[in-house]
Structure formats: C-alpha cells, structure tokens
N, C-alpha and C positions, 0 to 999 in steps of 0.2 A: 272657726271658722270665720267666724265674725270677727272675732281680735284681728285676725291675719290678716284679714281687706281693711281693717280699719288702718291699722300700722304698716301697711305695706307703704312701701315709697312710690312719691307721685313719681312719675316719668318728670327727668329733664326735656328741656328740649334738646339738646345733645343725643338722649336717649333715643329721642322721636327722630331727629334726622337719620341716624345711623342704624334705623330699621330694615327703610330698606330704601334702595339706590335712587329710585327717583325720585323720595323728600329730598336728599340731599341735591342733587345732580341737579335737576328740573331749576330749583331757583337761584343757582350758580348761572344757569345758561343762560336764564332770560336775562337775569343782571347785565352779563358779560355780554349776551345782545344788543343789549338796552343801549348798552355805554360806552362800549367801546367805539360805534361808529360816530357818537357824539361827540367823542373828541376827537376822531380821524377826522370828521367831516365841519364840525362846527366850530369846537374848539382850538385845533393846533391846525387847520388850513391845510391837510393832507399833509402836514409834516408831523414828525416826531421829535422828542428830546436831542437826538443824539446824529447824526449822520453818519452812516458808514458803507459800505460795500456794498449792501441790500438797500434797493432804493425803498423807500416809503412804503409805497403802491404795492408790494411782495411781501413786507410786513403787515401791509392790510387783509389781503389773503391770507396770510398766513392765521392771520390770530380768528377772522370767523371759521377759517375752517375747522383748525384744533381748537380754538378758544371757545366761542360760541356753540357749534355744532358738536366739538369731540366732546364737551360738559355733557348736552346731550346724550349721543353715543354712547358714554360711561353711564350717564342714568339706564338709559335702555336696557341695556345689556346688562346691567347688574339686577338689575327687574325683571326684567325676562325670560330669561334663560333657565331659572328656578323654578318659572312656574310652567313654562313650557317641560318641562324635564321632571318635575316635582321631588325639586333636592333641596336641598338649604342655602338659603340665599345669603349673599355677603352680607356682614354687618357689620358695625361698629367702627374697631380698628382699622379694620382692613378696608371699609371704604372712604373712612378720614384718612388715609393715608395717599389711596388714589387722589383724595378730592387736595390735599396738598400738594402733590406732584404737582396735578393742574396747577394749581394756583401758582406756585413757582414761577412757571412756562410762562402765567397771563402778565407775574408783576413785572420780569424780567422784559417782557414784549414790550413793554410800554415804552421804553426806552427804544428802542429799536437800535444799538450800539453794538462796535461789532462782539466782543467781549459777552454780552449778552446774548449772542446768538450760543456760545458755546452753554451756558446757563439753560437757556431752552431747549436746546437739543438734548441736552443729558433728561433733565424732566420729563419732557414731552412723549423721547425712546421708551423711558420705563413705565409711562400707562399703557401710552398706545403698544408693547409690546405684553402688557402683564392680559390685554383683553382676550386674544387668542389663545394663549395658556389657559388664561382661566375657561375659558370657552372649549379648550380641549380635555382639560382635568375632568368637568363633567361628563362630556359624550365619553371619556373611557369608564369612569364609575358608571355612568350608566349603562355602557354597554348600545348606543345609539348612538345611528349616523341621521338623525334626523336633525343636527346643526349642524352638517357639513356646509352649506352653504354660507350661513352664518358667518361660521371659523373659517374659509377663504376670503369674503372680503375683509374681513376683521383685519386678517394673516397681510392682506393687499393693503391695506388701508396703513399696519405698520413697517412695511416694505417702502413705500411710497412716502411715510412721514420721512422715515431716515434720509432716504435721497434727500428729501426738501432741507433737512436739518444737516444732513453734511454740508449739504450747499451753499447752508447760510454761512459756517462754522468757514468755510474758505474762500467763501465770497465767490462764489460761481452763479453770475445772475442768471445767468441762459438754463443752467441745471437746477436752478430751482424753480425758473418758470415753468418747468417744463416737470418736475417733481408734482407741484401745486397743481399743475393743469389734472396731472394723472390723480394726485388725491382728492380734486374735484370729481372726478367721475367714480370715484370707487365710492365718496358718500354717493353718489346718485346711487349706485348698481344697489350701496346698502337700503337707499331708499326703498326702493324697486321690492327689494325682498320685505323688508317692513307691514311695506303698504298691502304686500300679499298675505302677511300673517293675520294683520288685527282688522283689514276692510271686508274681510267674508262676517268675522264675530258682528261687528258692528253692525253690516247692514241687518245682519239677521236676526239684534237684538231691535234696531228702529223699525223693523217688517211686524216682530213678533213678540211685543214686551212679556209677556209670560215666558217667552220661550221655551214653549211646547214644540216648536217646529222650526225648522229649517231650511225656510223658503226660497233663502238665497244660492246657490252652488255655483258657481263658476266654473266653465270650463276647466280641468285639470291640467289642460294643454299648455291654456295660455298664463296661466299661475305663474311662471315664473318667467316669461317671455320677456319683460322688459329688465329685469337685470341679468338674465342671458345674453341679450342683444348688447347691452352696454358693457358686459367683458368683455364681447366682440371687440366692440370701438375701445375699448382701452388696452387691447392687444394690439389693434392695428397703430394706437399711436405709441406704444413702446416701441413698436418694429418699425416706425418709422416711414409707414406706408404715404403715397404719394397725397396732395392735399383733395384729388379731385376723389380717391377709394377711403380716405377714411371720410369723404363727404355725407358718402351714402352711409356709410356703417353709421355715422350720428345721425342721417333721417330715418334709419330703418331704427334706432332707438329709442329715437323719439316717435316715431309713428307706434310703437309698444306698446307705450306710456300713455300715448293716445287712444289706444285699443281697452286700455283697464277707465278711461272714461268714458266710454261706451255703454261698458260692464256698468258704470253706477248708474244708467236711467232703471229705477226700479219702478213706475209709474208714480205719480203725487208725492211719494215720500222720497223723491230725489231732491227735494225742496228743503229737507231738514239741515241745519246747519255740520251736522256731525256727516252726514254725505257731502257736501258739498266743501268744505274742507277736503277733505280726502282725495275726494275728485278734483281739486282748484290742483288739489299737490300735484298728482300726476299732467293737470293738465298745463301747466308750467312748465315742468318739471322735459314733458316731450314736447311742447311749440320751440323751447330755448334750445334743445338737440337739433331740432330739425330748423331753427334759424343759425346754428352752429354749420349744418350742413350746407345750407344756401348760402350763407358767407363764402364756403369755401370754394365753394361752385361758382363764385363771380358775384353774388348779389353787393346791389349799393352800401354796405354798412359793413362794419367791422365786428371782430365775433367776440368781442370787449361784450356790449348789448348783450348776448344772445347768450352768453354762457352765465353772466348775473339775471336772465331771466329763471333758466333755470338749478342757477346755486341757492339765490336769494327768494326766490319766487317759489319752484317747488320746493327743494331742500327746504327752504324759510316756512313755505304755509305749511307741506310734514310736518317738521319736528313742532312747531305751533298746536296744529291738531292733538298728535301723538300728547302732549304734557296737557291738551283739553281735555282728551275722554281717557289716558290713564292716571292723570289727575283726580277724575272723579272716581275710576273704578277699586283704584287702590286707597281710597280712603270711603269706603263705602258706599258711595253714593251713584248717581246713575244718569240715564238723560231725564231730561234736554241739557244744553250748553249752559252755563248762563249765562245773561245777557254779555255781561262784561269779556266773555269770552269770544261770543259772536262779535259782540266788537272789534275784538281783539282781530278777528278773520281780517277782518274789513277795513281798519287801518293799515294791516300786513298787505293786503293787496294796492290800497292806495298809493303804500311806499313801493314797490314794485313798479306800479306806473306810472310813478313820477321820476321813479330810476331810469329806467328802462327805455318806455316809448320816447321820450324826447330824442334819445342817442338813434331810435331805431327812424327817426322823422315822420312818428305819426303824430305827438301834441310839441307844444310852444315847449322850452326851457319854462319851467316855474320862476317867476320873482325870487331876488334873494342869492346867496353866496351858492356857490353850484353845488348840487346834492343837500343842502341844506333842510329841507322843507322831506325831501325824504328820507332822511334821516330821524328827524323829528318823529315823520307818524311810524317808523320802523320802530323806532326806542317807545311810543307808547301803545302800540301793540302788545310788544313783549310784558311793559308795566303794567299795562290794562287787566294781562292774564297772572300778574305775579297779584296785585292786588286784591283778588277775588281768591287765589287759590292757595296764597302763602298760610290763612288762618285753617285752610283746610291739610296739608301740606306739616303742618307745624306744632299738628291736637294730635291725641289719639284717633284712631279709627270711630264713625260712625255709633257702629255699634258698641265697640270697647267703652264709649264714652255712657251708652244709656244701661251699660252692665253696671259701671261704675256707678 
C-alpha cells in the first residue's frame, strides 16, 4: 500500500481543473469578466476591430451575458447538479469540450466582424443546448422532478441565445437587441432560482457553524417568487405587451427580489459578508427591475442604467458571491470569506455605482474617459477574487492534501 501511494502519479493541473466544473469555469469567467470591459471601455474606446451589421454595443452585451456570465453558468450547473442529485459529475474531456466551445465563441467575439458571428453562433449554440440536455438526462436517470425549474430556465437561455445568434448572423439589429434583453431576464430568473437554493444552507451555516440545527427556515411559498415573477415579466416581453403593462410586471418582479432582501435580516449575523453579498445581489436585481418599470411609466431616465443595475449589479454580485462561497466549500474550506473576497465585493459595488448612478442623475460623472473608472473597479473585483482563489482551485482539496 505504501509503495502504491509513493508511486502514484501526482495530479496535473489539467487533472485538477478537469475534476469539477467550478474549478475550470469560475476562473475563466472571472478572467473574461475582468478583461472584456477593460478592452471595451478603456482600450478600444467602445469600438471593435471590425465594423459589421451588428453595433459594437450589442456585441458588448452579448459577451457579458454569454461570455462572462455564460462561463459562470457552465461552472455552476456542472458542479451543482451532481451535488443536488448525488450523481456522477462531468469531468475531464466533457468539461474541456464545453470550455473549448465557450472559448471559440469568445475569441471570435473579440473581432465583431460579420463573419465572426457565424463562428460565435455555432460554438455558443452548442454549449447552450448541451446544458439543458445534460440536466434533462440527469433528471431522467434519477427519476426526479427537482430539476424542472433549472431545466426550464436553461432551455429558455438556449432559446434566447439561438434568437440572438440568428439575428447576429443575418444582421437583424432589432431582433438581436430583443433577444439580448430576453437573455438578460432569463439570467435574472436563473439567479433567483440559484439564490433560493444556496441562501438557506449558507444562512444556516452562518447562524450555526456546527450545523447541529437549521434555525433559518424561509416561508416555502416565497422561495420561488422572484424567478416566477421574472418568468411572467419575460412572457410579457415576448407577448409584446404595452410599456405600461410590462412596467408593472417588472415592478412586481423587482419587489419579489426585494422580499428576499427582507428575509436576510437575521439579527447581527446579517452584517456577515456572506449574507450581505447574497442580499446585495437581490437588492440590486430588484432595484434595477423596479427602475425599468419606473422608466417605462415615464420616469426621467432611460432603461439602460436600470438594466445595468439589475444585470451588472444584481447578476454580477450574485456571480461573485457564488464564486466566493462555492470556491471555499468545494476546496475543503469554510467561512469566513477571505479578506480579498470581501474587498472584491466592495470593488464590484463601487463599479456598479460609478456605472449606474451618474446616468440616473444621482452622482456626477467621474473624471476620465466614460465608464473607464467603473471598468477598472469591475476588473479589480474579479481579479482580486481570482488572485486569492486560484491557489485553492488549482490544487487538490485541503483534506486530500493533508492525507498525502
């Protein structure tokens, strides 16, 4: 036995990254989230190397939704589904194949040329379709309906992605914009579902680190309220309801996210970074949706900053919070969050404030090129997380290292 242990091959970096989805895709997502806005706002000045039928602004939205947040979805789904169902997780070649498809789309998307849209469409459509197929296969094997909500949202993401990519290929700007809007709402619905899944165990662990009890038990009827109302708002968008009617649907969905914030008040423990990050994600998602509704009802600001608050604020902070929390537990660690992760949360909130509040008329525009400071803070947030978590994710679990 001792000789076998001594002669066993040490795991390579590829072995470790290919062992679990989050180890591979969370760093890819963080790198893309950090570098793409810098290239977009600071280096290229809101332009792309090649001008085509699709405006650079839509390419930017596409890359944030399907690039940065897309990799986060890939990492979360390929990690969480096996954990929720006690099934074998995707590993090795399957994960690297998904990463290759995702990466092809990102490289092609850097150009912004019409020809690149075809490559992006093929690559992104492949991995977007693979996710609901994977979840459906696990559900079938395990004979469970617990994954129906996840399956529906991933299917909606694949459909909205197909609409976006088809519009990019044929140069239909209006349809591309509508598809991207729908994809953003789908990601917010998926965010609501994810927050429902992880907030309860995280809150209970904060309240009782020994895990001998479950003191936090939210009302079961409100668990899926936010994703449910986002689904109704999305259906209203697809149906082409009037701006006034859709405005109230957005306000209702935003209020449901704010309801989650109210449930986060658990006494003094609410000031823990883990709780604040999850609550802050719901707060910004909800506030952004409320402001979208207000804009459609005639408020004195455009929808764009409201959507940015919901997406880069709510969705961005939610992604970073999942990175920080799951990155600990899936590498054999536990709370509290490292100081660099808490700094990353603060930097991201600062980036959102600088990006959104000047357009809402709350703050003056910061000095320098437009949105450059916000892009720098946003990049610093994800790079700060990556700096402290890369050693965790690129090495064996703590328990495994201790045994060796």
